[in-house]
BAZAMI-158968 format. One record per residue (C-alpha): x, y, z. Coordinates in steps of 0.1 Angstrom, whole numbers, padded with zeros to 4 digits, always signed. Layout:
BEGIN
XYZ;...
//
This chain:
BEGIN
+0384-0484+0801;+0398-0519+0805;+0429-0505+0822;+0440-0488+0790;+0458-0454+0790;+0447-0424+0771;+0472-0429+0743;+0461-0465+0738;+0425-0454+0735;+0434-0426+0712;+0452-0451+0689;+0423-0474+0691;+0399-0446+0681;+0420-0435+0652;+0424-0471+0640;+0386-0477+0643;+0377-0446+0623;+0403-0449+0597;+0394-0486+0591;+0358-0475+0584;+0370-0446+0562;+0396-0463+0541;+0372-0489+0526;+0350-0462+0510;+0377-0442+0492;+0393-0475+0480;+0359-0484+0465;+0352-0449+0452;+0385-0445+0434;+0381-0476+0414;+0343-0472+0408;+0347-0436+0396;+0372-0448+0369;+0348-0477+0361;+0320-0452+0356;+0341-0432+0332;+0349-0463+0312;+0312-0473+0311;+0302-0438+0299;+0330-0438+0273;+0319-0472+0260;+0283-0461+0258;+0293-0431+0236;+0318-0451+0215;+0298-0483+0209;+0262-0470+0211;+0252-0501+0231;+0227-0493+0257;+0240-0520+0281;+0269-0497+0290;+0245-0468+0298;+0223-0491+0319;+0254-0502+0339;+0264-0466+0343;+0230-0457+0357;+0232-0488+0380;+0266-0482+0394;+0264-0444+0397;+0238-0447+0425;+0260-0471+0444;+0289-0447+0438;+0269-0418+0453;+0262-0437+0484;+0298-0449+0489;+0312-0414+0481;+0289-0398+0506;+0299-0422+0534;+0336-0417+0525;+0333-0379+0528;+0315-0381+0561;+0339-0406+0576;+0369-0386+0564;+0357-0353+0579;+0351-0370+0613;+0385-0387+0612;+0404-0355+0605;+0391-0338+0637;+0411-0363+0657;+0443-0346+0647;+0432-0317+0668;+0415-0335+0696;+0436-0366+0703;+0468-0358+0685;+0474-0321+0690;+0511-0324+0697;+0516-0342+0664;+0495-0316+0646;+0516-0288+0662;+0549-0305+0653;+0541-0317+0618;+0514-0292+0609;+0536-0269+0588;+0544-0298+0565;+0512-0319+0564;+0487-0291+0568;+0494-0275+0533;+0494-0310+0517;+0460-0318+0531;+0448-0284+0520;+0459-0291+0485;+0439-0323+0486;+0407-0303+0494;+0414-0276+0467;+0425-0299+0439;+0406-0331+0446;+0375-0325+0467;+0364-0294+0449;+0369-0312+0416;+0348-0341+0427;+0321-0320+0443;+0320-0296+0414;+0313-0322+0388;+0295-0349+0409;+0260-0333+0405;+0265-0331+0367;+0276-0368+0366;+0247-0380+0387;+0219-0359+0373;+0230-0339+0343;+0232-0362+0313;+0200-0349+0297;+0206-0313+0307;+0242-0308+0295;+0245-0333+0267;+0266-0365+0263;+0299-0348+0257;+0299-0325+0288;+0285-0354+0308;+0314-0376+0298;+0338-0348+0307;+0321-0344+0342;+0324-0381+0348;+0361-0381+0338;+0367-0351+0362;+0351-0370+0391;+0374-0399+0384;+0404-0376+0382;+0394-0360+0414;+0394-0393+0433;+0429-0400+0419;+0441-0365+0429;+0427-0372+0464;+0447-0404+0466;+0478-0385+0454;+0478-0359+0482;+0467-0382+0510;+0493-0407+0502;+0519-0380+0499;+0511-0369+0534;+0512-0404+0548;+0543-0414+0529;+0561-0384+0542;+0554-0397+0577;+0571-0429+0567;+0600-0416+0547;+0604-0379+0557;+0626-0357+0536;+0628-0321+0525;+0622-0307+0560;+0640-0288+0587;+0632-0276+0622;+0623-0241+0635;+0631-0227+0670;+0599-0243+0684;+0609-0278+0673;+0583-0279+0645;+0590-0296+0612;+0591-0270+0584;+0593-0276+0547;+0626-0267+0530;+0620-0284+0497;+0583-0290+0487;+0593-0312+0458;+0612-0335+0482;+0584-0334+0507;+0557-0344+0482;+0578-0369+0462;+0594-0385+0492;+0612-0419+0487;+0582-0442+0494;+0555-0421+0478;+0556-0433+0442;+0556-0469+0452;+0527-0465+0477;+0506-0444+0452;+0508-0471+0426;+0502-0499+0451;+0471-0481+0465;+0456-0472+0432;+0460-0507+0419;+0444-0519+0452;+0415-0496+0446;+0410-0510+0411;+0412-0546+0424;+0387-0538+0451;+0362-0524+0427;+0367-0551+0402;+0360-0578+0428;+0328-0560+0439;+0316-0557+0403;+0325-0593+0397;+0307-0604+0428;+0275-0586+0418;+0278-0598+0383;+0284-0634+0394;+0255-0633+0418;+0231-0622+0391;+0245-0648+0366;+0238-0675+0391;+0201-0665+0389;+0200-0657+0352;+0230-0665+0330;+0213-0646+0301;+0213-0613+0320;+0230-0590+0296;+0240-0564+0322;+0254-0591+0345;+0274-0607+0317;+0289-0574+0307;+0299-0563+0342;+0313-0597+0350;+0334-0598+0318;+0347-0563+0323;+0356-0571+0360;+0374-0602+0351;+0395-0584+0324;+0404-0558+0350;+0413-0585+0375;+0435-0603+0350;+0454-0572+0342;+0458-0556+0377;+0464-0587+0399;+0498-0595+0383;+0507-0557+0382;+0499-0555+0419;+0522-0583+0427;+0550-0566+0408;+0542-0532+0424;+0541-0549+0458;+0576-0564+0452;+0590-0530+0443;+0573-0514+0473;+0588-0541+0495;+0623-0534+0483;+0617-0497+0489;+0605-0504+0525;+0635-0526+0531;+0658-0497+0522;+0640-0471+0543;+0622-0491+0570;+0642-0523+0576;+0627-0529+0610;+0592-0531+0594;+0604-0556+0569;+0620-0577+0597;+0587-0577+0615;+0567-0586+0584;+0590-0616+0578;+0592-0626+0615;+0630-0625+0614;+0648-0617+0647;+0683-0629+0637;+0707-0617+0610;+0724-0650+0604;+0728-0657+0567;+0704-0666+0539;+0668-0658+0547;+0641-0685+0547;+0605-0675+0538;+0584-0680+0569;+0550-0692+0557;+0535-0694+0592;+0546-0689+0628;+0540-0670+0660;+0565-0641+0665;+0573-0637+0702;+0588-0603+0709;+0596-0612+0745;+0615-0644+0736;+0628-0627+0704;+0620-0657+0682;+0592-0669+0659;+0577-0700+0674;+0564-0730+0653;+0579-0715+0621;+0571-0732+0588;+0597-0720+0564;+0612-0725+0529;+0650-0721+0529;+0665-0692+0508;+0631-0681+0493;+0631-0651+0516;+0665-0640+0502;+0652-0644+0467;+0621-0623+0473;+0636-0596+0495;+0670-0592+0480;+0666-0609+0446;+0697-0631+0454;+0701-0667+0466;+0722-0658+0497;+0709-0622+0504;+0707-0610+0540;+0686-0585+0558;+0687-0570+0593;+0668-0589+0620;+0648-0573+0647;+0676-0579+0672;+0697-0554+0652;+0674-0526+0664;+0669-0513+0700;+0638-0529+0716;+0622-0495+0720;+0624-0489+0682;+0608-0522+0671;+0572-0526+0658;+0550-0553+0673;+0560-0582+0651;+0530-0605+0657;+0505-0580+0643;+0526-0570+0613;+0536-0606+0605;+0500-0618+0603;+0484-0587+0586;+0511-0590+0559;+0502-0626+0553;+0465-0619+0551;+0472-0593+0525;+0494-0616+0505;+0469-0644+0507;+0441-0622+0494;+0464-0611+0465;+0472-0647+0455;+0435-0656+0457;+0428-0626+0434;+0454-0639+0409;+0439-0674+0411;+0404-0661+0404;+0417-0640+0374;+0435-0670+0359;+0404-0692+0364;+0383-0666+0346;+0408-0665+0317;+0406-0703+0314;+0368-0702+0314;+0368-0674+0288;+0392-0693+0266;+0369-0723+0267;+0339-0701+0260;+0324-0709+0294;+0327-0676+0312;+0290-0672+0316;+0283-0709+0320;+0306-0717+0350;+0285-0715+0382;+0315-0725+0404;+0334-0695+0390;+0304-0673+0396;+0301-0685+0432;+0339-0680+0438;+0336-0645+0424;+0307-0637+0447;+0325-0651+0477;+0356-0630+0467;+0337-0598+0468;+0350-0586+0501;+0386-0598+0494;+0398-0564+0482;+0386-0546+0513;+0402-0573+0535;+0435-0568+0516;+0433-0530+0519;+0427-0532+0556;+0455-0558+0561;+0479-0537+0541;+0470-0506+0561;+0476-0524+0594;+0510-0537+0580;+0520-0502+0570;+0509-0482+0600;+0516-0507+0628;+0549-0514+0611;+0558-0477+0615;+0555-0479+0652;+0567-0466+0677;+0568-0435+0655;+0543-0411+0640;+0570-0395+0618;+0594-0424+0613;+0626-0421+0633;+0619-0385+0643;+0587-0382+0664;+0574-0410+0686;+0538-0419+0690;+0541-0416+0728;+0551-0379+0723;+0524-0371+0698;+0491-0374+0716;+0470-0347+0734;+0471-0343+0772;+0437-0359+0777;+0424-0382+0804;+0415-0418+0795;+0378-0415+0804;+0374-0386+0780;+0389-0406+0751;+0370-0437+0761;+0337-0418+0760;+0343-0405+0725;+0355-0440+0713;+0323-0456+0725;+0303-0428+0708;+0321-0434+0676;+0315-0472+0677;+0278-0467+0683;+0273-0440+0657;+0295-0456+0630;+0279-0490+0632;+0245-0474+0631;+0250-0449+0603;+0275-0467+0581;+0259-0501+0588;+0227-0487+0574;+0245-0473+0544;+0262-0506+0536;+0229-0524+0540;+0213-0500+0515;+0242-0507+0491;+0235-0544+0493;+0199-0537+0486;+0210-0520+0454;+0234-0548+0445;+0205-0573+0447;+0187-0555+0419;+0195-0565+0383;+0207-0537+0361;+0180-0547+0337;+0152-0546+0362;+0127-0517+0359;+0147-0500+0332;+0133-0466+0321;+0145-0464+0285;+0141-0426+0286;+0170-0425+0310;+0194-0441+0285;+0197-0407+0267;+0216-0406+0234;+0220-0444+0232;+0184-0453+0239;+0177-0463+0202;+0209-0483+0198;+0205-0518+0187;+0216-0544+0213;+0243-0569+0204;+0234-0606+0210;+0242-0616+0246;+0264-0644+0233;+0289-0617+0221;+0289-0598+0254;+0323-0611+0264;
//
């Protein structure tokens, strides 16, 4: 297929499937927590607007959760089909961790999901709140274990080797809490909350453009903007700490992210440029002197290793990593700008009367997904040419398959994924288009159905 070898097609297939998969858990993690907050607010305040929003978003959550489960199951089979050598070598370490994810996270989510979606009238408000909280906890447990697995592949520790050359765990505590795991967990959970906040803000902004007195739209927009205002600065701080950790454990990745080939003194911040691995330089560089040193080392004259300090066969492809990192950062700065804009509008009492803000929020709806995908590309491509960093190369990890076999399955995945998940996403947009106040069945509000509504002017 296009002259590509089996390993290139296997990598393309995994990249394609995981790109589809990662957007659904990123949305589900944040949305599950949002549903728990909505249900808690409904019980605490007695305002039926929170119950209506819960009923509105729980349907969207169910669709996204289902697509995330299906795409995750399909993706996991590739470890055995396309990456059997990796599975054999690293299986004694990553296999149990992924099993713990199923036992502690998926079972928790699946066990309480039905109660959350359909059981409010049957089990009572208190138990329904508990079920919703357990679903939210399950999504966070899932992130915990999956990121532990992936982080170990980046910063392996607590392992040894048996006589067959397999990785074996010597210290499970060190395996799970490997050096990059805490930073990556915080970074990913905040990314999930930002992603969800932007989607909720986009839906709320879209409905406010049509009816600025829509109580449900006002409430969801206000809550999303509060979340954005809190998490966007926290994500920048978390990203800075994650970057410092990466510099310590994966300096070649940071050199590629920054487009630096030489280790020749204070580091400029390269805003733009075209890294050229063949020429070992970044062409057309637009840079700010010393700013790279301040960001990366927190000192005026700090230095880092350049890509030339590493053997060519151990370097990641700088062009991809350089630009994916900048896309992620650009999305993060845009999120911070939107958050500050909303704070200014709220302070002036114009949060619901700022159509330009509502349009910007609507346009920013996909920004979280773009940032998550760009961050994943930066992380995973930056780990190359290794599957287990510094220990197991990607070229040594794939199955002994012929290129036509992998190409056939890749084409099948593309057709099926765009058909199935494209339909699911289209249905979610149909749900987004409906106002949370449209066609409300007051009987579904449950214990809060008789609560008196607050005036919409006080919804923020």
